[in-house]
C-alpha positions, 0 to 999 in steps of 0.5 A: 483407559489409556490412549483414547481421544474422546470424540470431540478431540478426534473431531476437532483434529479432523476440523483443523486438518480439513480447514488447512487442506481446504485453504490450500487448494486454491493454490492448485489452480494457478493465475490468469493473465488479465488486464484491469481498468479503474475510472479517474477524475470523475469517470465511472466504470459501468456495464457500457464500459464493459460492453465497449471493452469487450467489443474492442478485443473482439475487433482486434481478435483477443480471445477473452476468458471472461470479464468481471465488473466488481466494485467499480472496477473491471477485470478481463482475463485473457489467454496468455502474456501476449494478449494481455499486452496487445489488450492493454495497448487497445483498450488504453487507446479506445478508452483515453485518459480517464481510465487506468489500464494496468496489467494484472495476475488474476487468481483463477480459483473457482467462484464457488471456492472464491465465495467460500474465502478460498484465494491462493498463497501470494508469492514475492518478487523473487518467485512470482515477481510483482509490481516495480516503480521507479519514480521521480520526484519533481523538486522544482515543484517542492522549491516552487511551494516553498517559495509560495509559502515564504511569500505568504509568510512574508505578507503575514509578518510584515502586516503584523509589524505594520510595515507597509509595502506595495506588493509581493510577487514571484519574479525571475529575480526570486521573491520580489517585495516592492515598497513606497519608500526607502524607510519601510524598506529598511525596516522590512529588510531588518525585521526579515533578516532576523526572523529568517536566516534561511533566505538571502535578502538583496536591495535592488532599489533604483531610480525611486523605485524601492525593491527587495529581492528574497532568495532561498540560500543554497543550503536551504534549497539543498535541505528542502529538496532533501526534505521532500524526497524523505517525506515522499518516501515516508508518505509513499510507505503510508499509501503502500501500507493503506493498500494492504501490500505486505513486505514492501520495499520503499527505498531512495535512488540517488538524490531525486528517485524512488524505487517501490516494489509490491510483491504479490500485489492483486490490484495494480491499476489502484496501486499505480493510481494511489502511489503516483497521484499527487492529489491535494486540496486548497481552501480558498475564498471565491472572488464575488466581485468577478462577474460572469462576462469577467470569468468568461474572458478570464479578465478578473483581479490581479489577485484572483484566478478562474478555475473550471468547477467539476460540475461545469462552468468556471469561477474566480477564487482569490490566489491567497490559500486560506488553508491547505492539505498539509494541515489534515490529521485525518480523512475518512470517506462518509455519507451525508443525510442524503446518502451522498458521498462526502470526506470527513476531515480532521485538522491538526491544531494549527490548521484548526486554529486557522480554518477557525479565524477564517471562517469567523471573519468570512460567514456568509460568504462563498468558499471553494474547495480546489482539488489539484493534481498532476499528471503525465501525458507523456510531454517532455521539457526541454531538458528531456525530463518529463513535465506534468500537467497540472490539473486544478478544478473546483469541487465544491462551493459552499457558503460559510454558515458558521464559525468552523473548527478542526472537524469539517466535511467536503462534498462534491465527489463520487463514492470512489473519489471520496474513497481515493481522496480519503486515502491520500489525504490520510496517508499524507500529501506528497510535498512534491509531485512524483511521476513514474519513470519505469514501470514493470512486472518483475520476473523471479529475481534468482531466475526460473531455473534457481527457483526449480531447482530450490524446490526440487531440493525441498522436494527431494529433501522431504522424500529422503526424510520420509523414506528414512522415517518409514524404514526406521519406525515402520508403522510409526514412521508411516504416521510421522509422514503423514503428519508431516505431509499434512504440516506442509499443506497446513503451512500452505493453507494458513499462508493462504488464509492470512491476508498479508502473508507473502511467500518468498524464497527464504519463506520456502527455506523456512518451510524446509526448515520447518520440515526438519523440526516437525521430524525431530518432534516425532523423533523424540516421541518415538524414541522415548516410547522405544525407551519406555518399552526397553524398560519394561512398560507395557504398550499402552503405557510407553505410549502414554509415558512416551507423548507426556514426557517427550512434550515438555522438551518439544515445547521448550525447543519450539518456543525458543525458536518461536520467539527467535522468529518473533524477533526476526519478524519484528526487526528484519525487512524483506527477505528476513521477514519472510523467512520468519513468517513461514518459520512461525507458522511452521512451528505452530502447525508442526507442534499441532501435526507432531503431538496432537495429529500423531497422537490421534492416529496412534490412539485410533490404531492402538489406543484401548488394546492389548497389544504385545509389540508395537512396529517401531 
């Protein structure tokens, strides 16, 4: 029998449409103003923290919708934007610097809908806004790190050539290499100049003191700063990808600054913590010669330095770095046999070789893992720039039991720290620390009025199409209108279902284009049915041939457009990607609604019946 769908096909169509509508529903509930609290540096957000925050807000007469403690983070929902700002200031002042307090917009989706996977569509910076960071790279730290690296290279190279030196240290003049006689100084100068064209070497010997001063050349200094900026941009992009942010903008501004825009970001507290963090680790040997009294007074060997231990107490470590975080190739959080958090580390080949030699020569000796972090405490340098506080603490001290290779673990962390440290090490260490000099939530880039006009234009355009289809195709026009409405809702539903999808203003343009393409499919089908009726076909045969013969034309047009949108998505950035995403989704849903959806309704109304005339 012509034009009859089997029951399973009708059920399938109904289920697909229902799923699209179901996941579009969360977009009706809007968002709440919220403040998010995340613990840092060994602190923990607990029920007691939640109670403290609730008391703080009550004392400030800040009305609270509700507070939610989940995954070690506290989210407090308030009534409006003014109370949100007041709440952040009050909470940050009370909790101190062991917690990150950030503004957020939390979906107001009901819990039952959220439990079933429903969440609203994320809006881009040009529609709802997002988080904006302006970061400044601290170039002096990049230069200092390179200077330390050069000092370590000089020690290794001079020992390898058996050139005796009295000491290597950093002074106001540069890297100062001291020798006991002129002969070794001359050998060292010839050797180092032949190996290192990036340094400028100057003999400053006088009065029986033999010194060779090494300074970074101007060109090399410029290259260090450029490399630091570019590698920091790459690292921040990797961290953004780890955060799962769609369509981010990470670009340089001038010689020392980086702009980061995170559209539709949901976890601003963690974003700020991860992007701004300059966490790195170093492995150093413990100075066993330093006794407790010497460590307590800070009077240890010139080759050693005293550090605080995270678990309490102090320990003396040699200044020489055995292995740094730049050789880390992979890092994953895991648990040991006692369910204690740890980070599994994988080194590159050079790092594995270094670590193997270090541990081979120090079996039975203690080695420490030094955690280094830079923090902005609001202090200023004399030139007005932001001064970062360098925080160094030993997170673990372990005795080397055997020769280690490229794979090992770091212990001494809590669960959230192991997660964040693994992320930072995996995404790459920042060559130089960055400080967030500006942070704000961006409103619509085109203004609320322009957005409202754009949405109204889409609504009026849709209304005109609906009226035209209804007048020109009558009953079939009504079916096309139902399919067109379902198509738009399904686009929203699919956009809401995809975790990384973000709707931008160009994305709305893609939705408008989808409306035209969806109608175009119905027009082709209906005109083909009219043609078959004019050629004397029966009503049932005309419907069947109309859908069958128009399918190839519709498919060809949509497939070629989809391929173009896919290329736009692959090579485009920002707004172009936003347009391509909604266009691809719209093409898929319009193919379904225009062909399968309308056919199901037509079959249900006219299929298998004796019909002499169609309202088309």
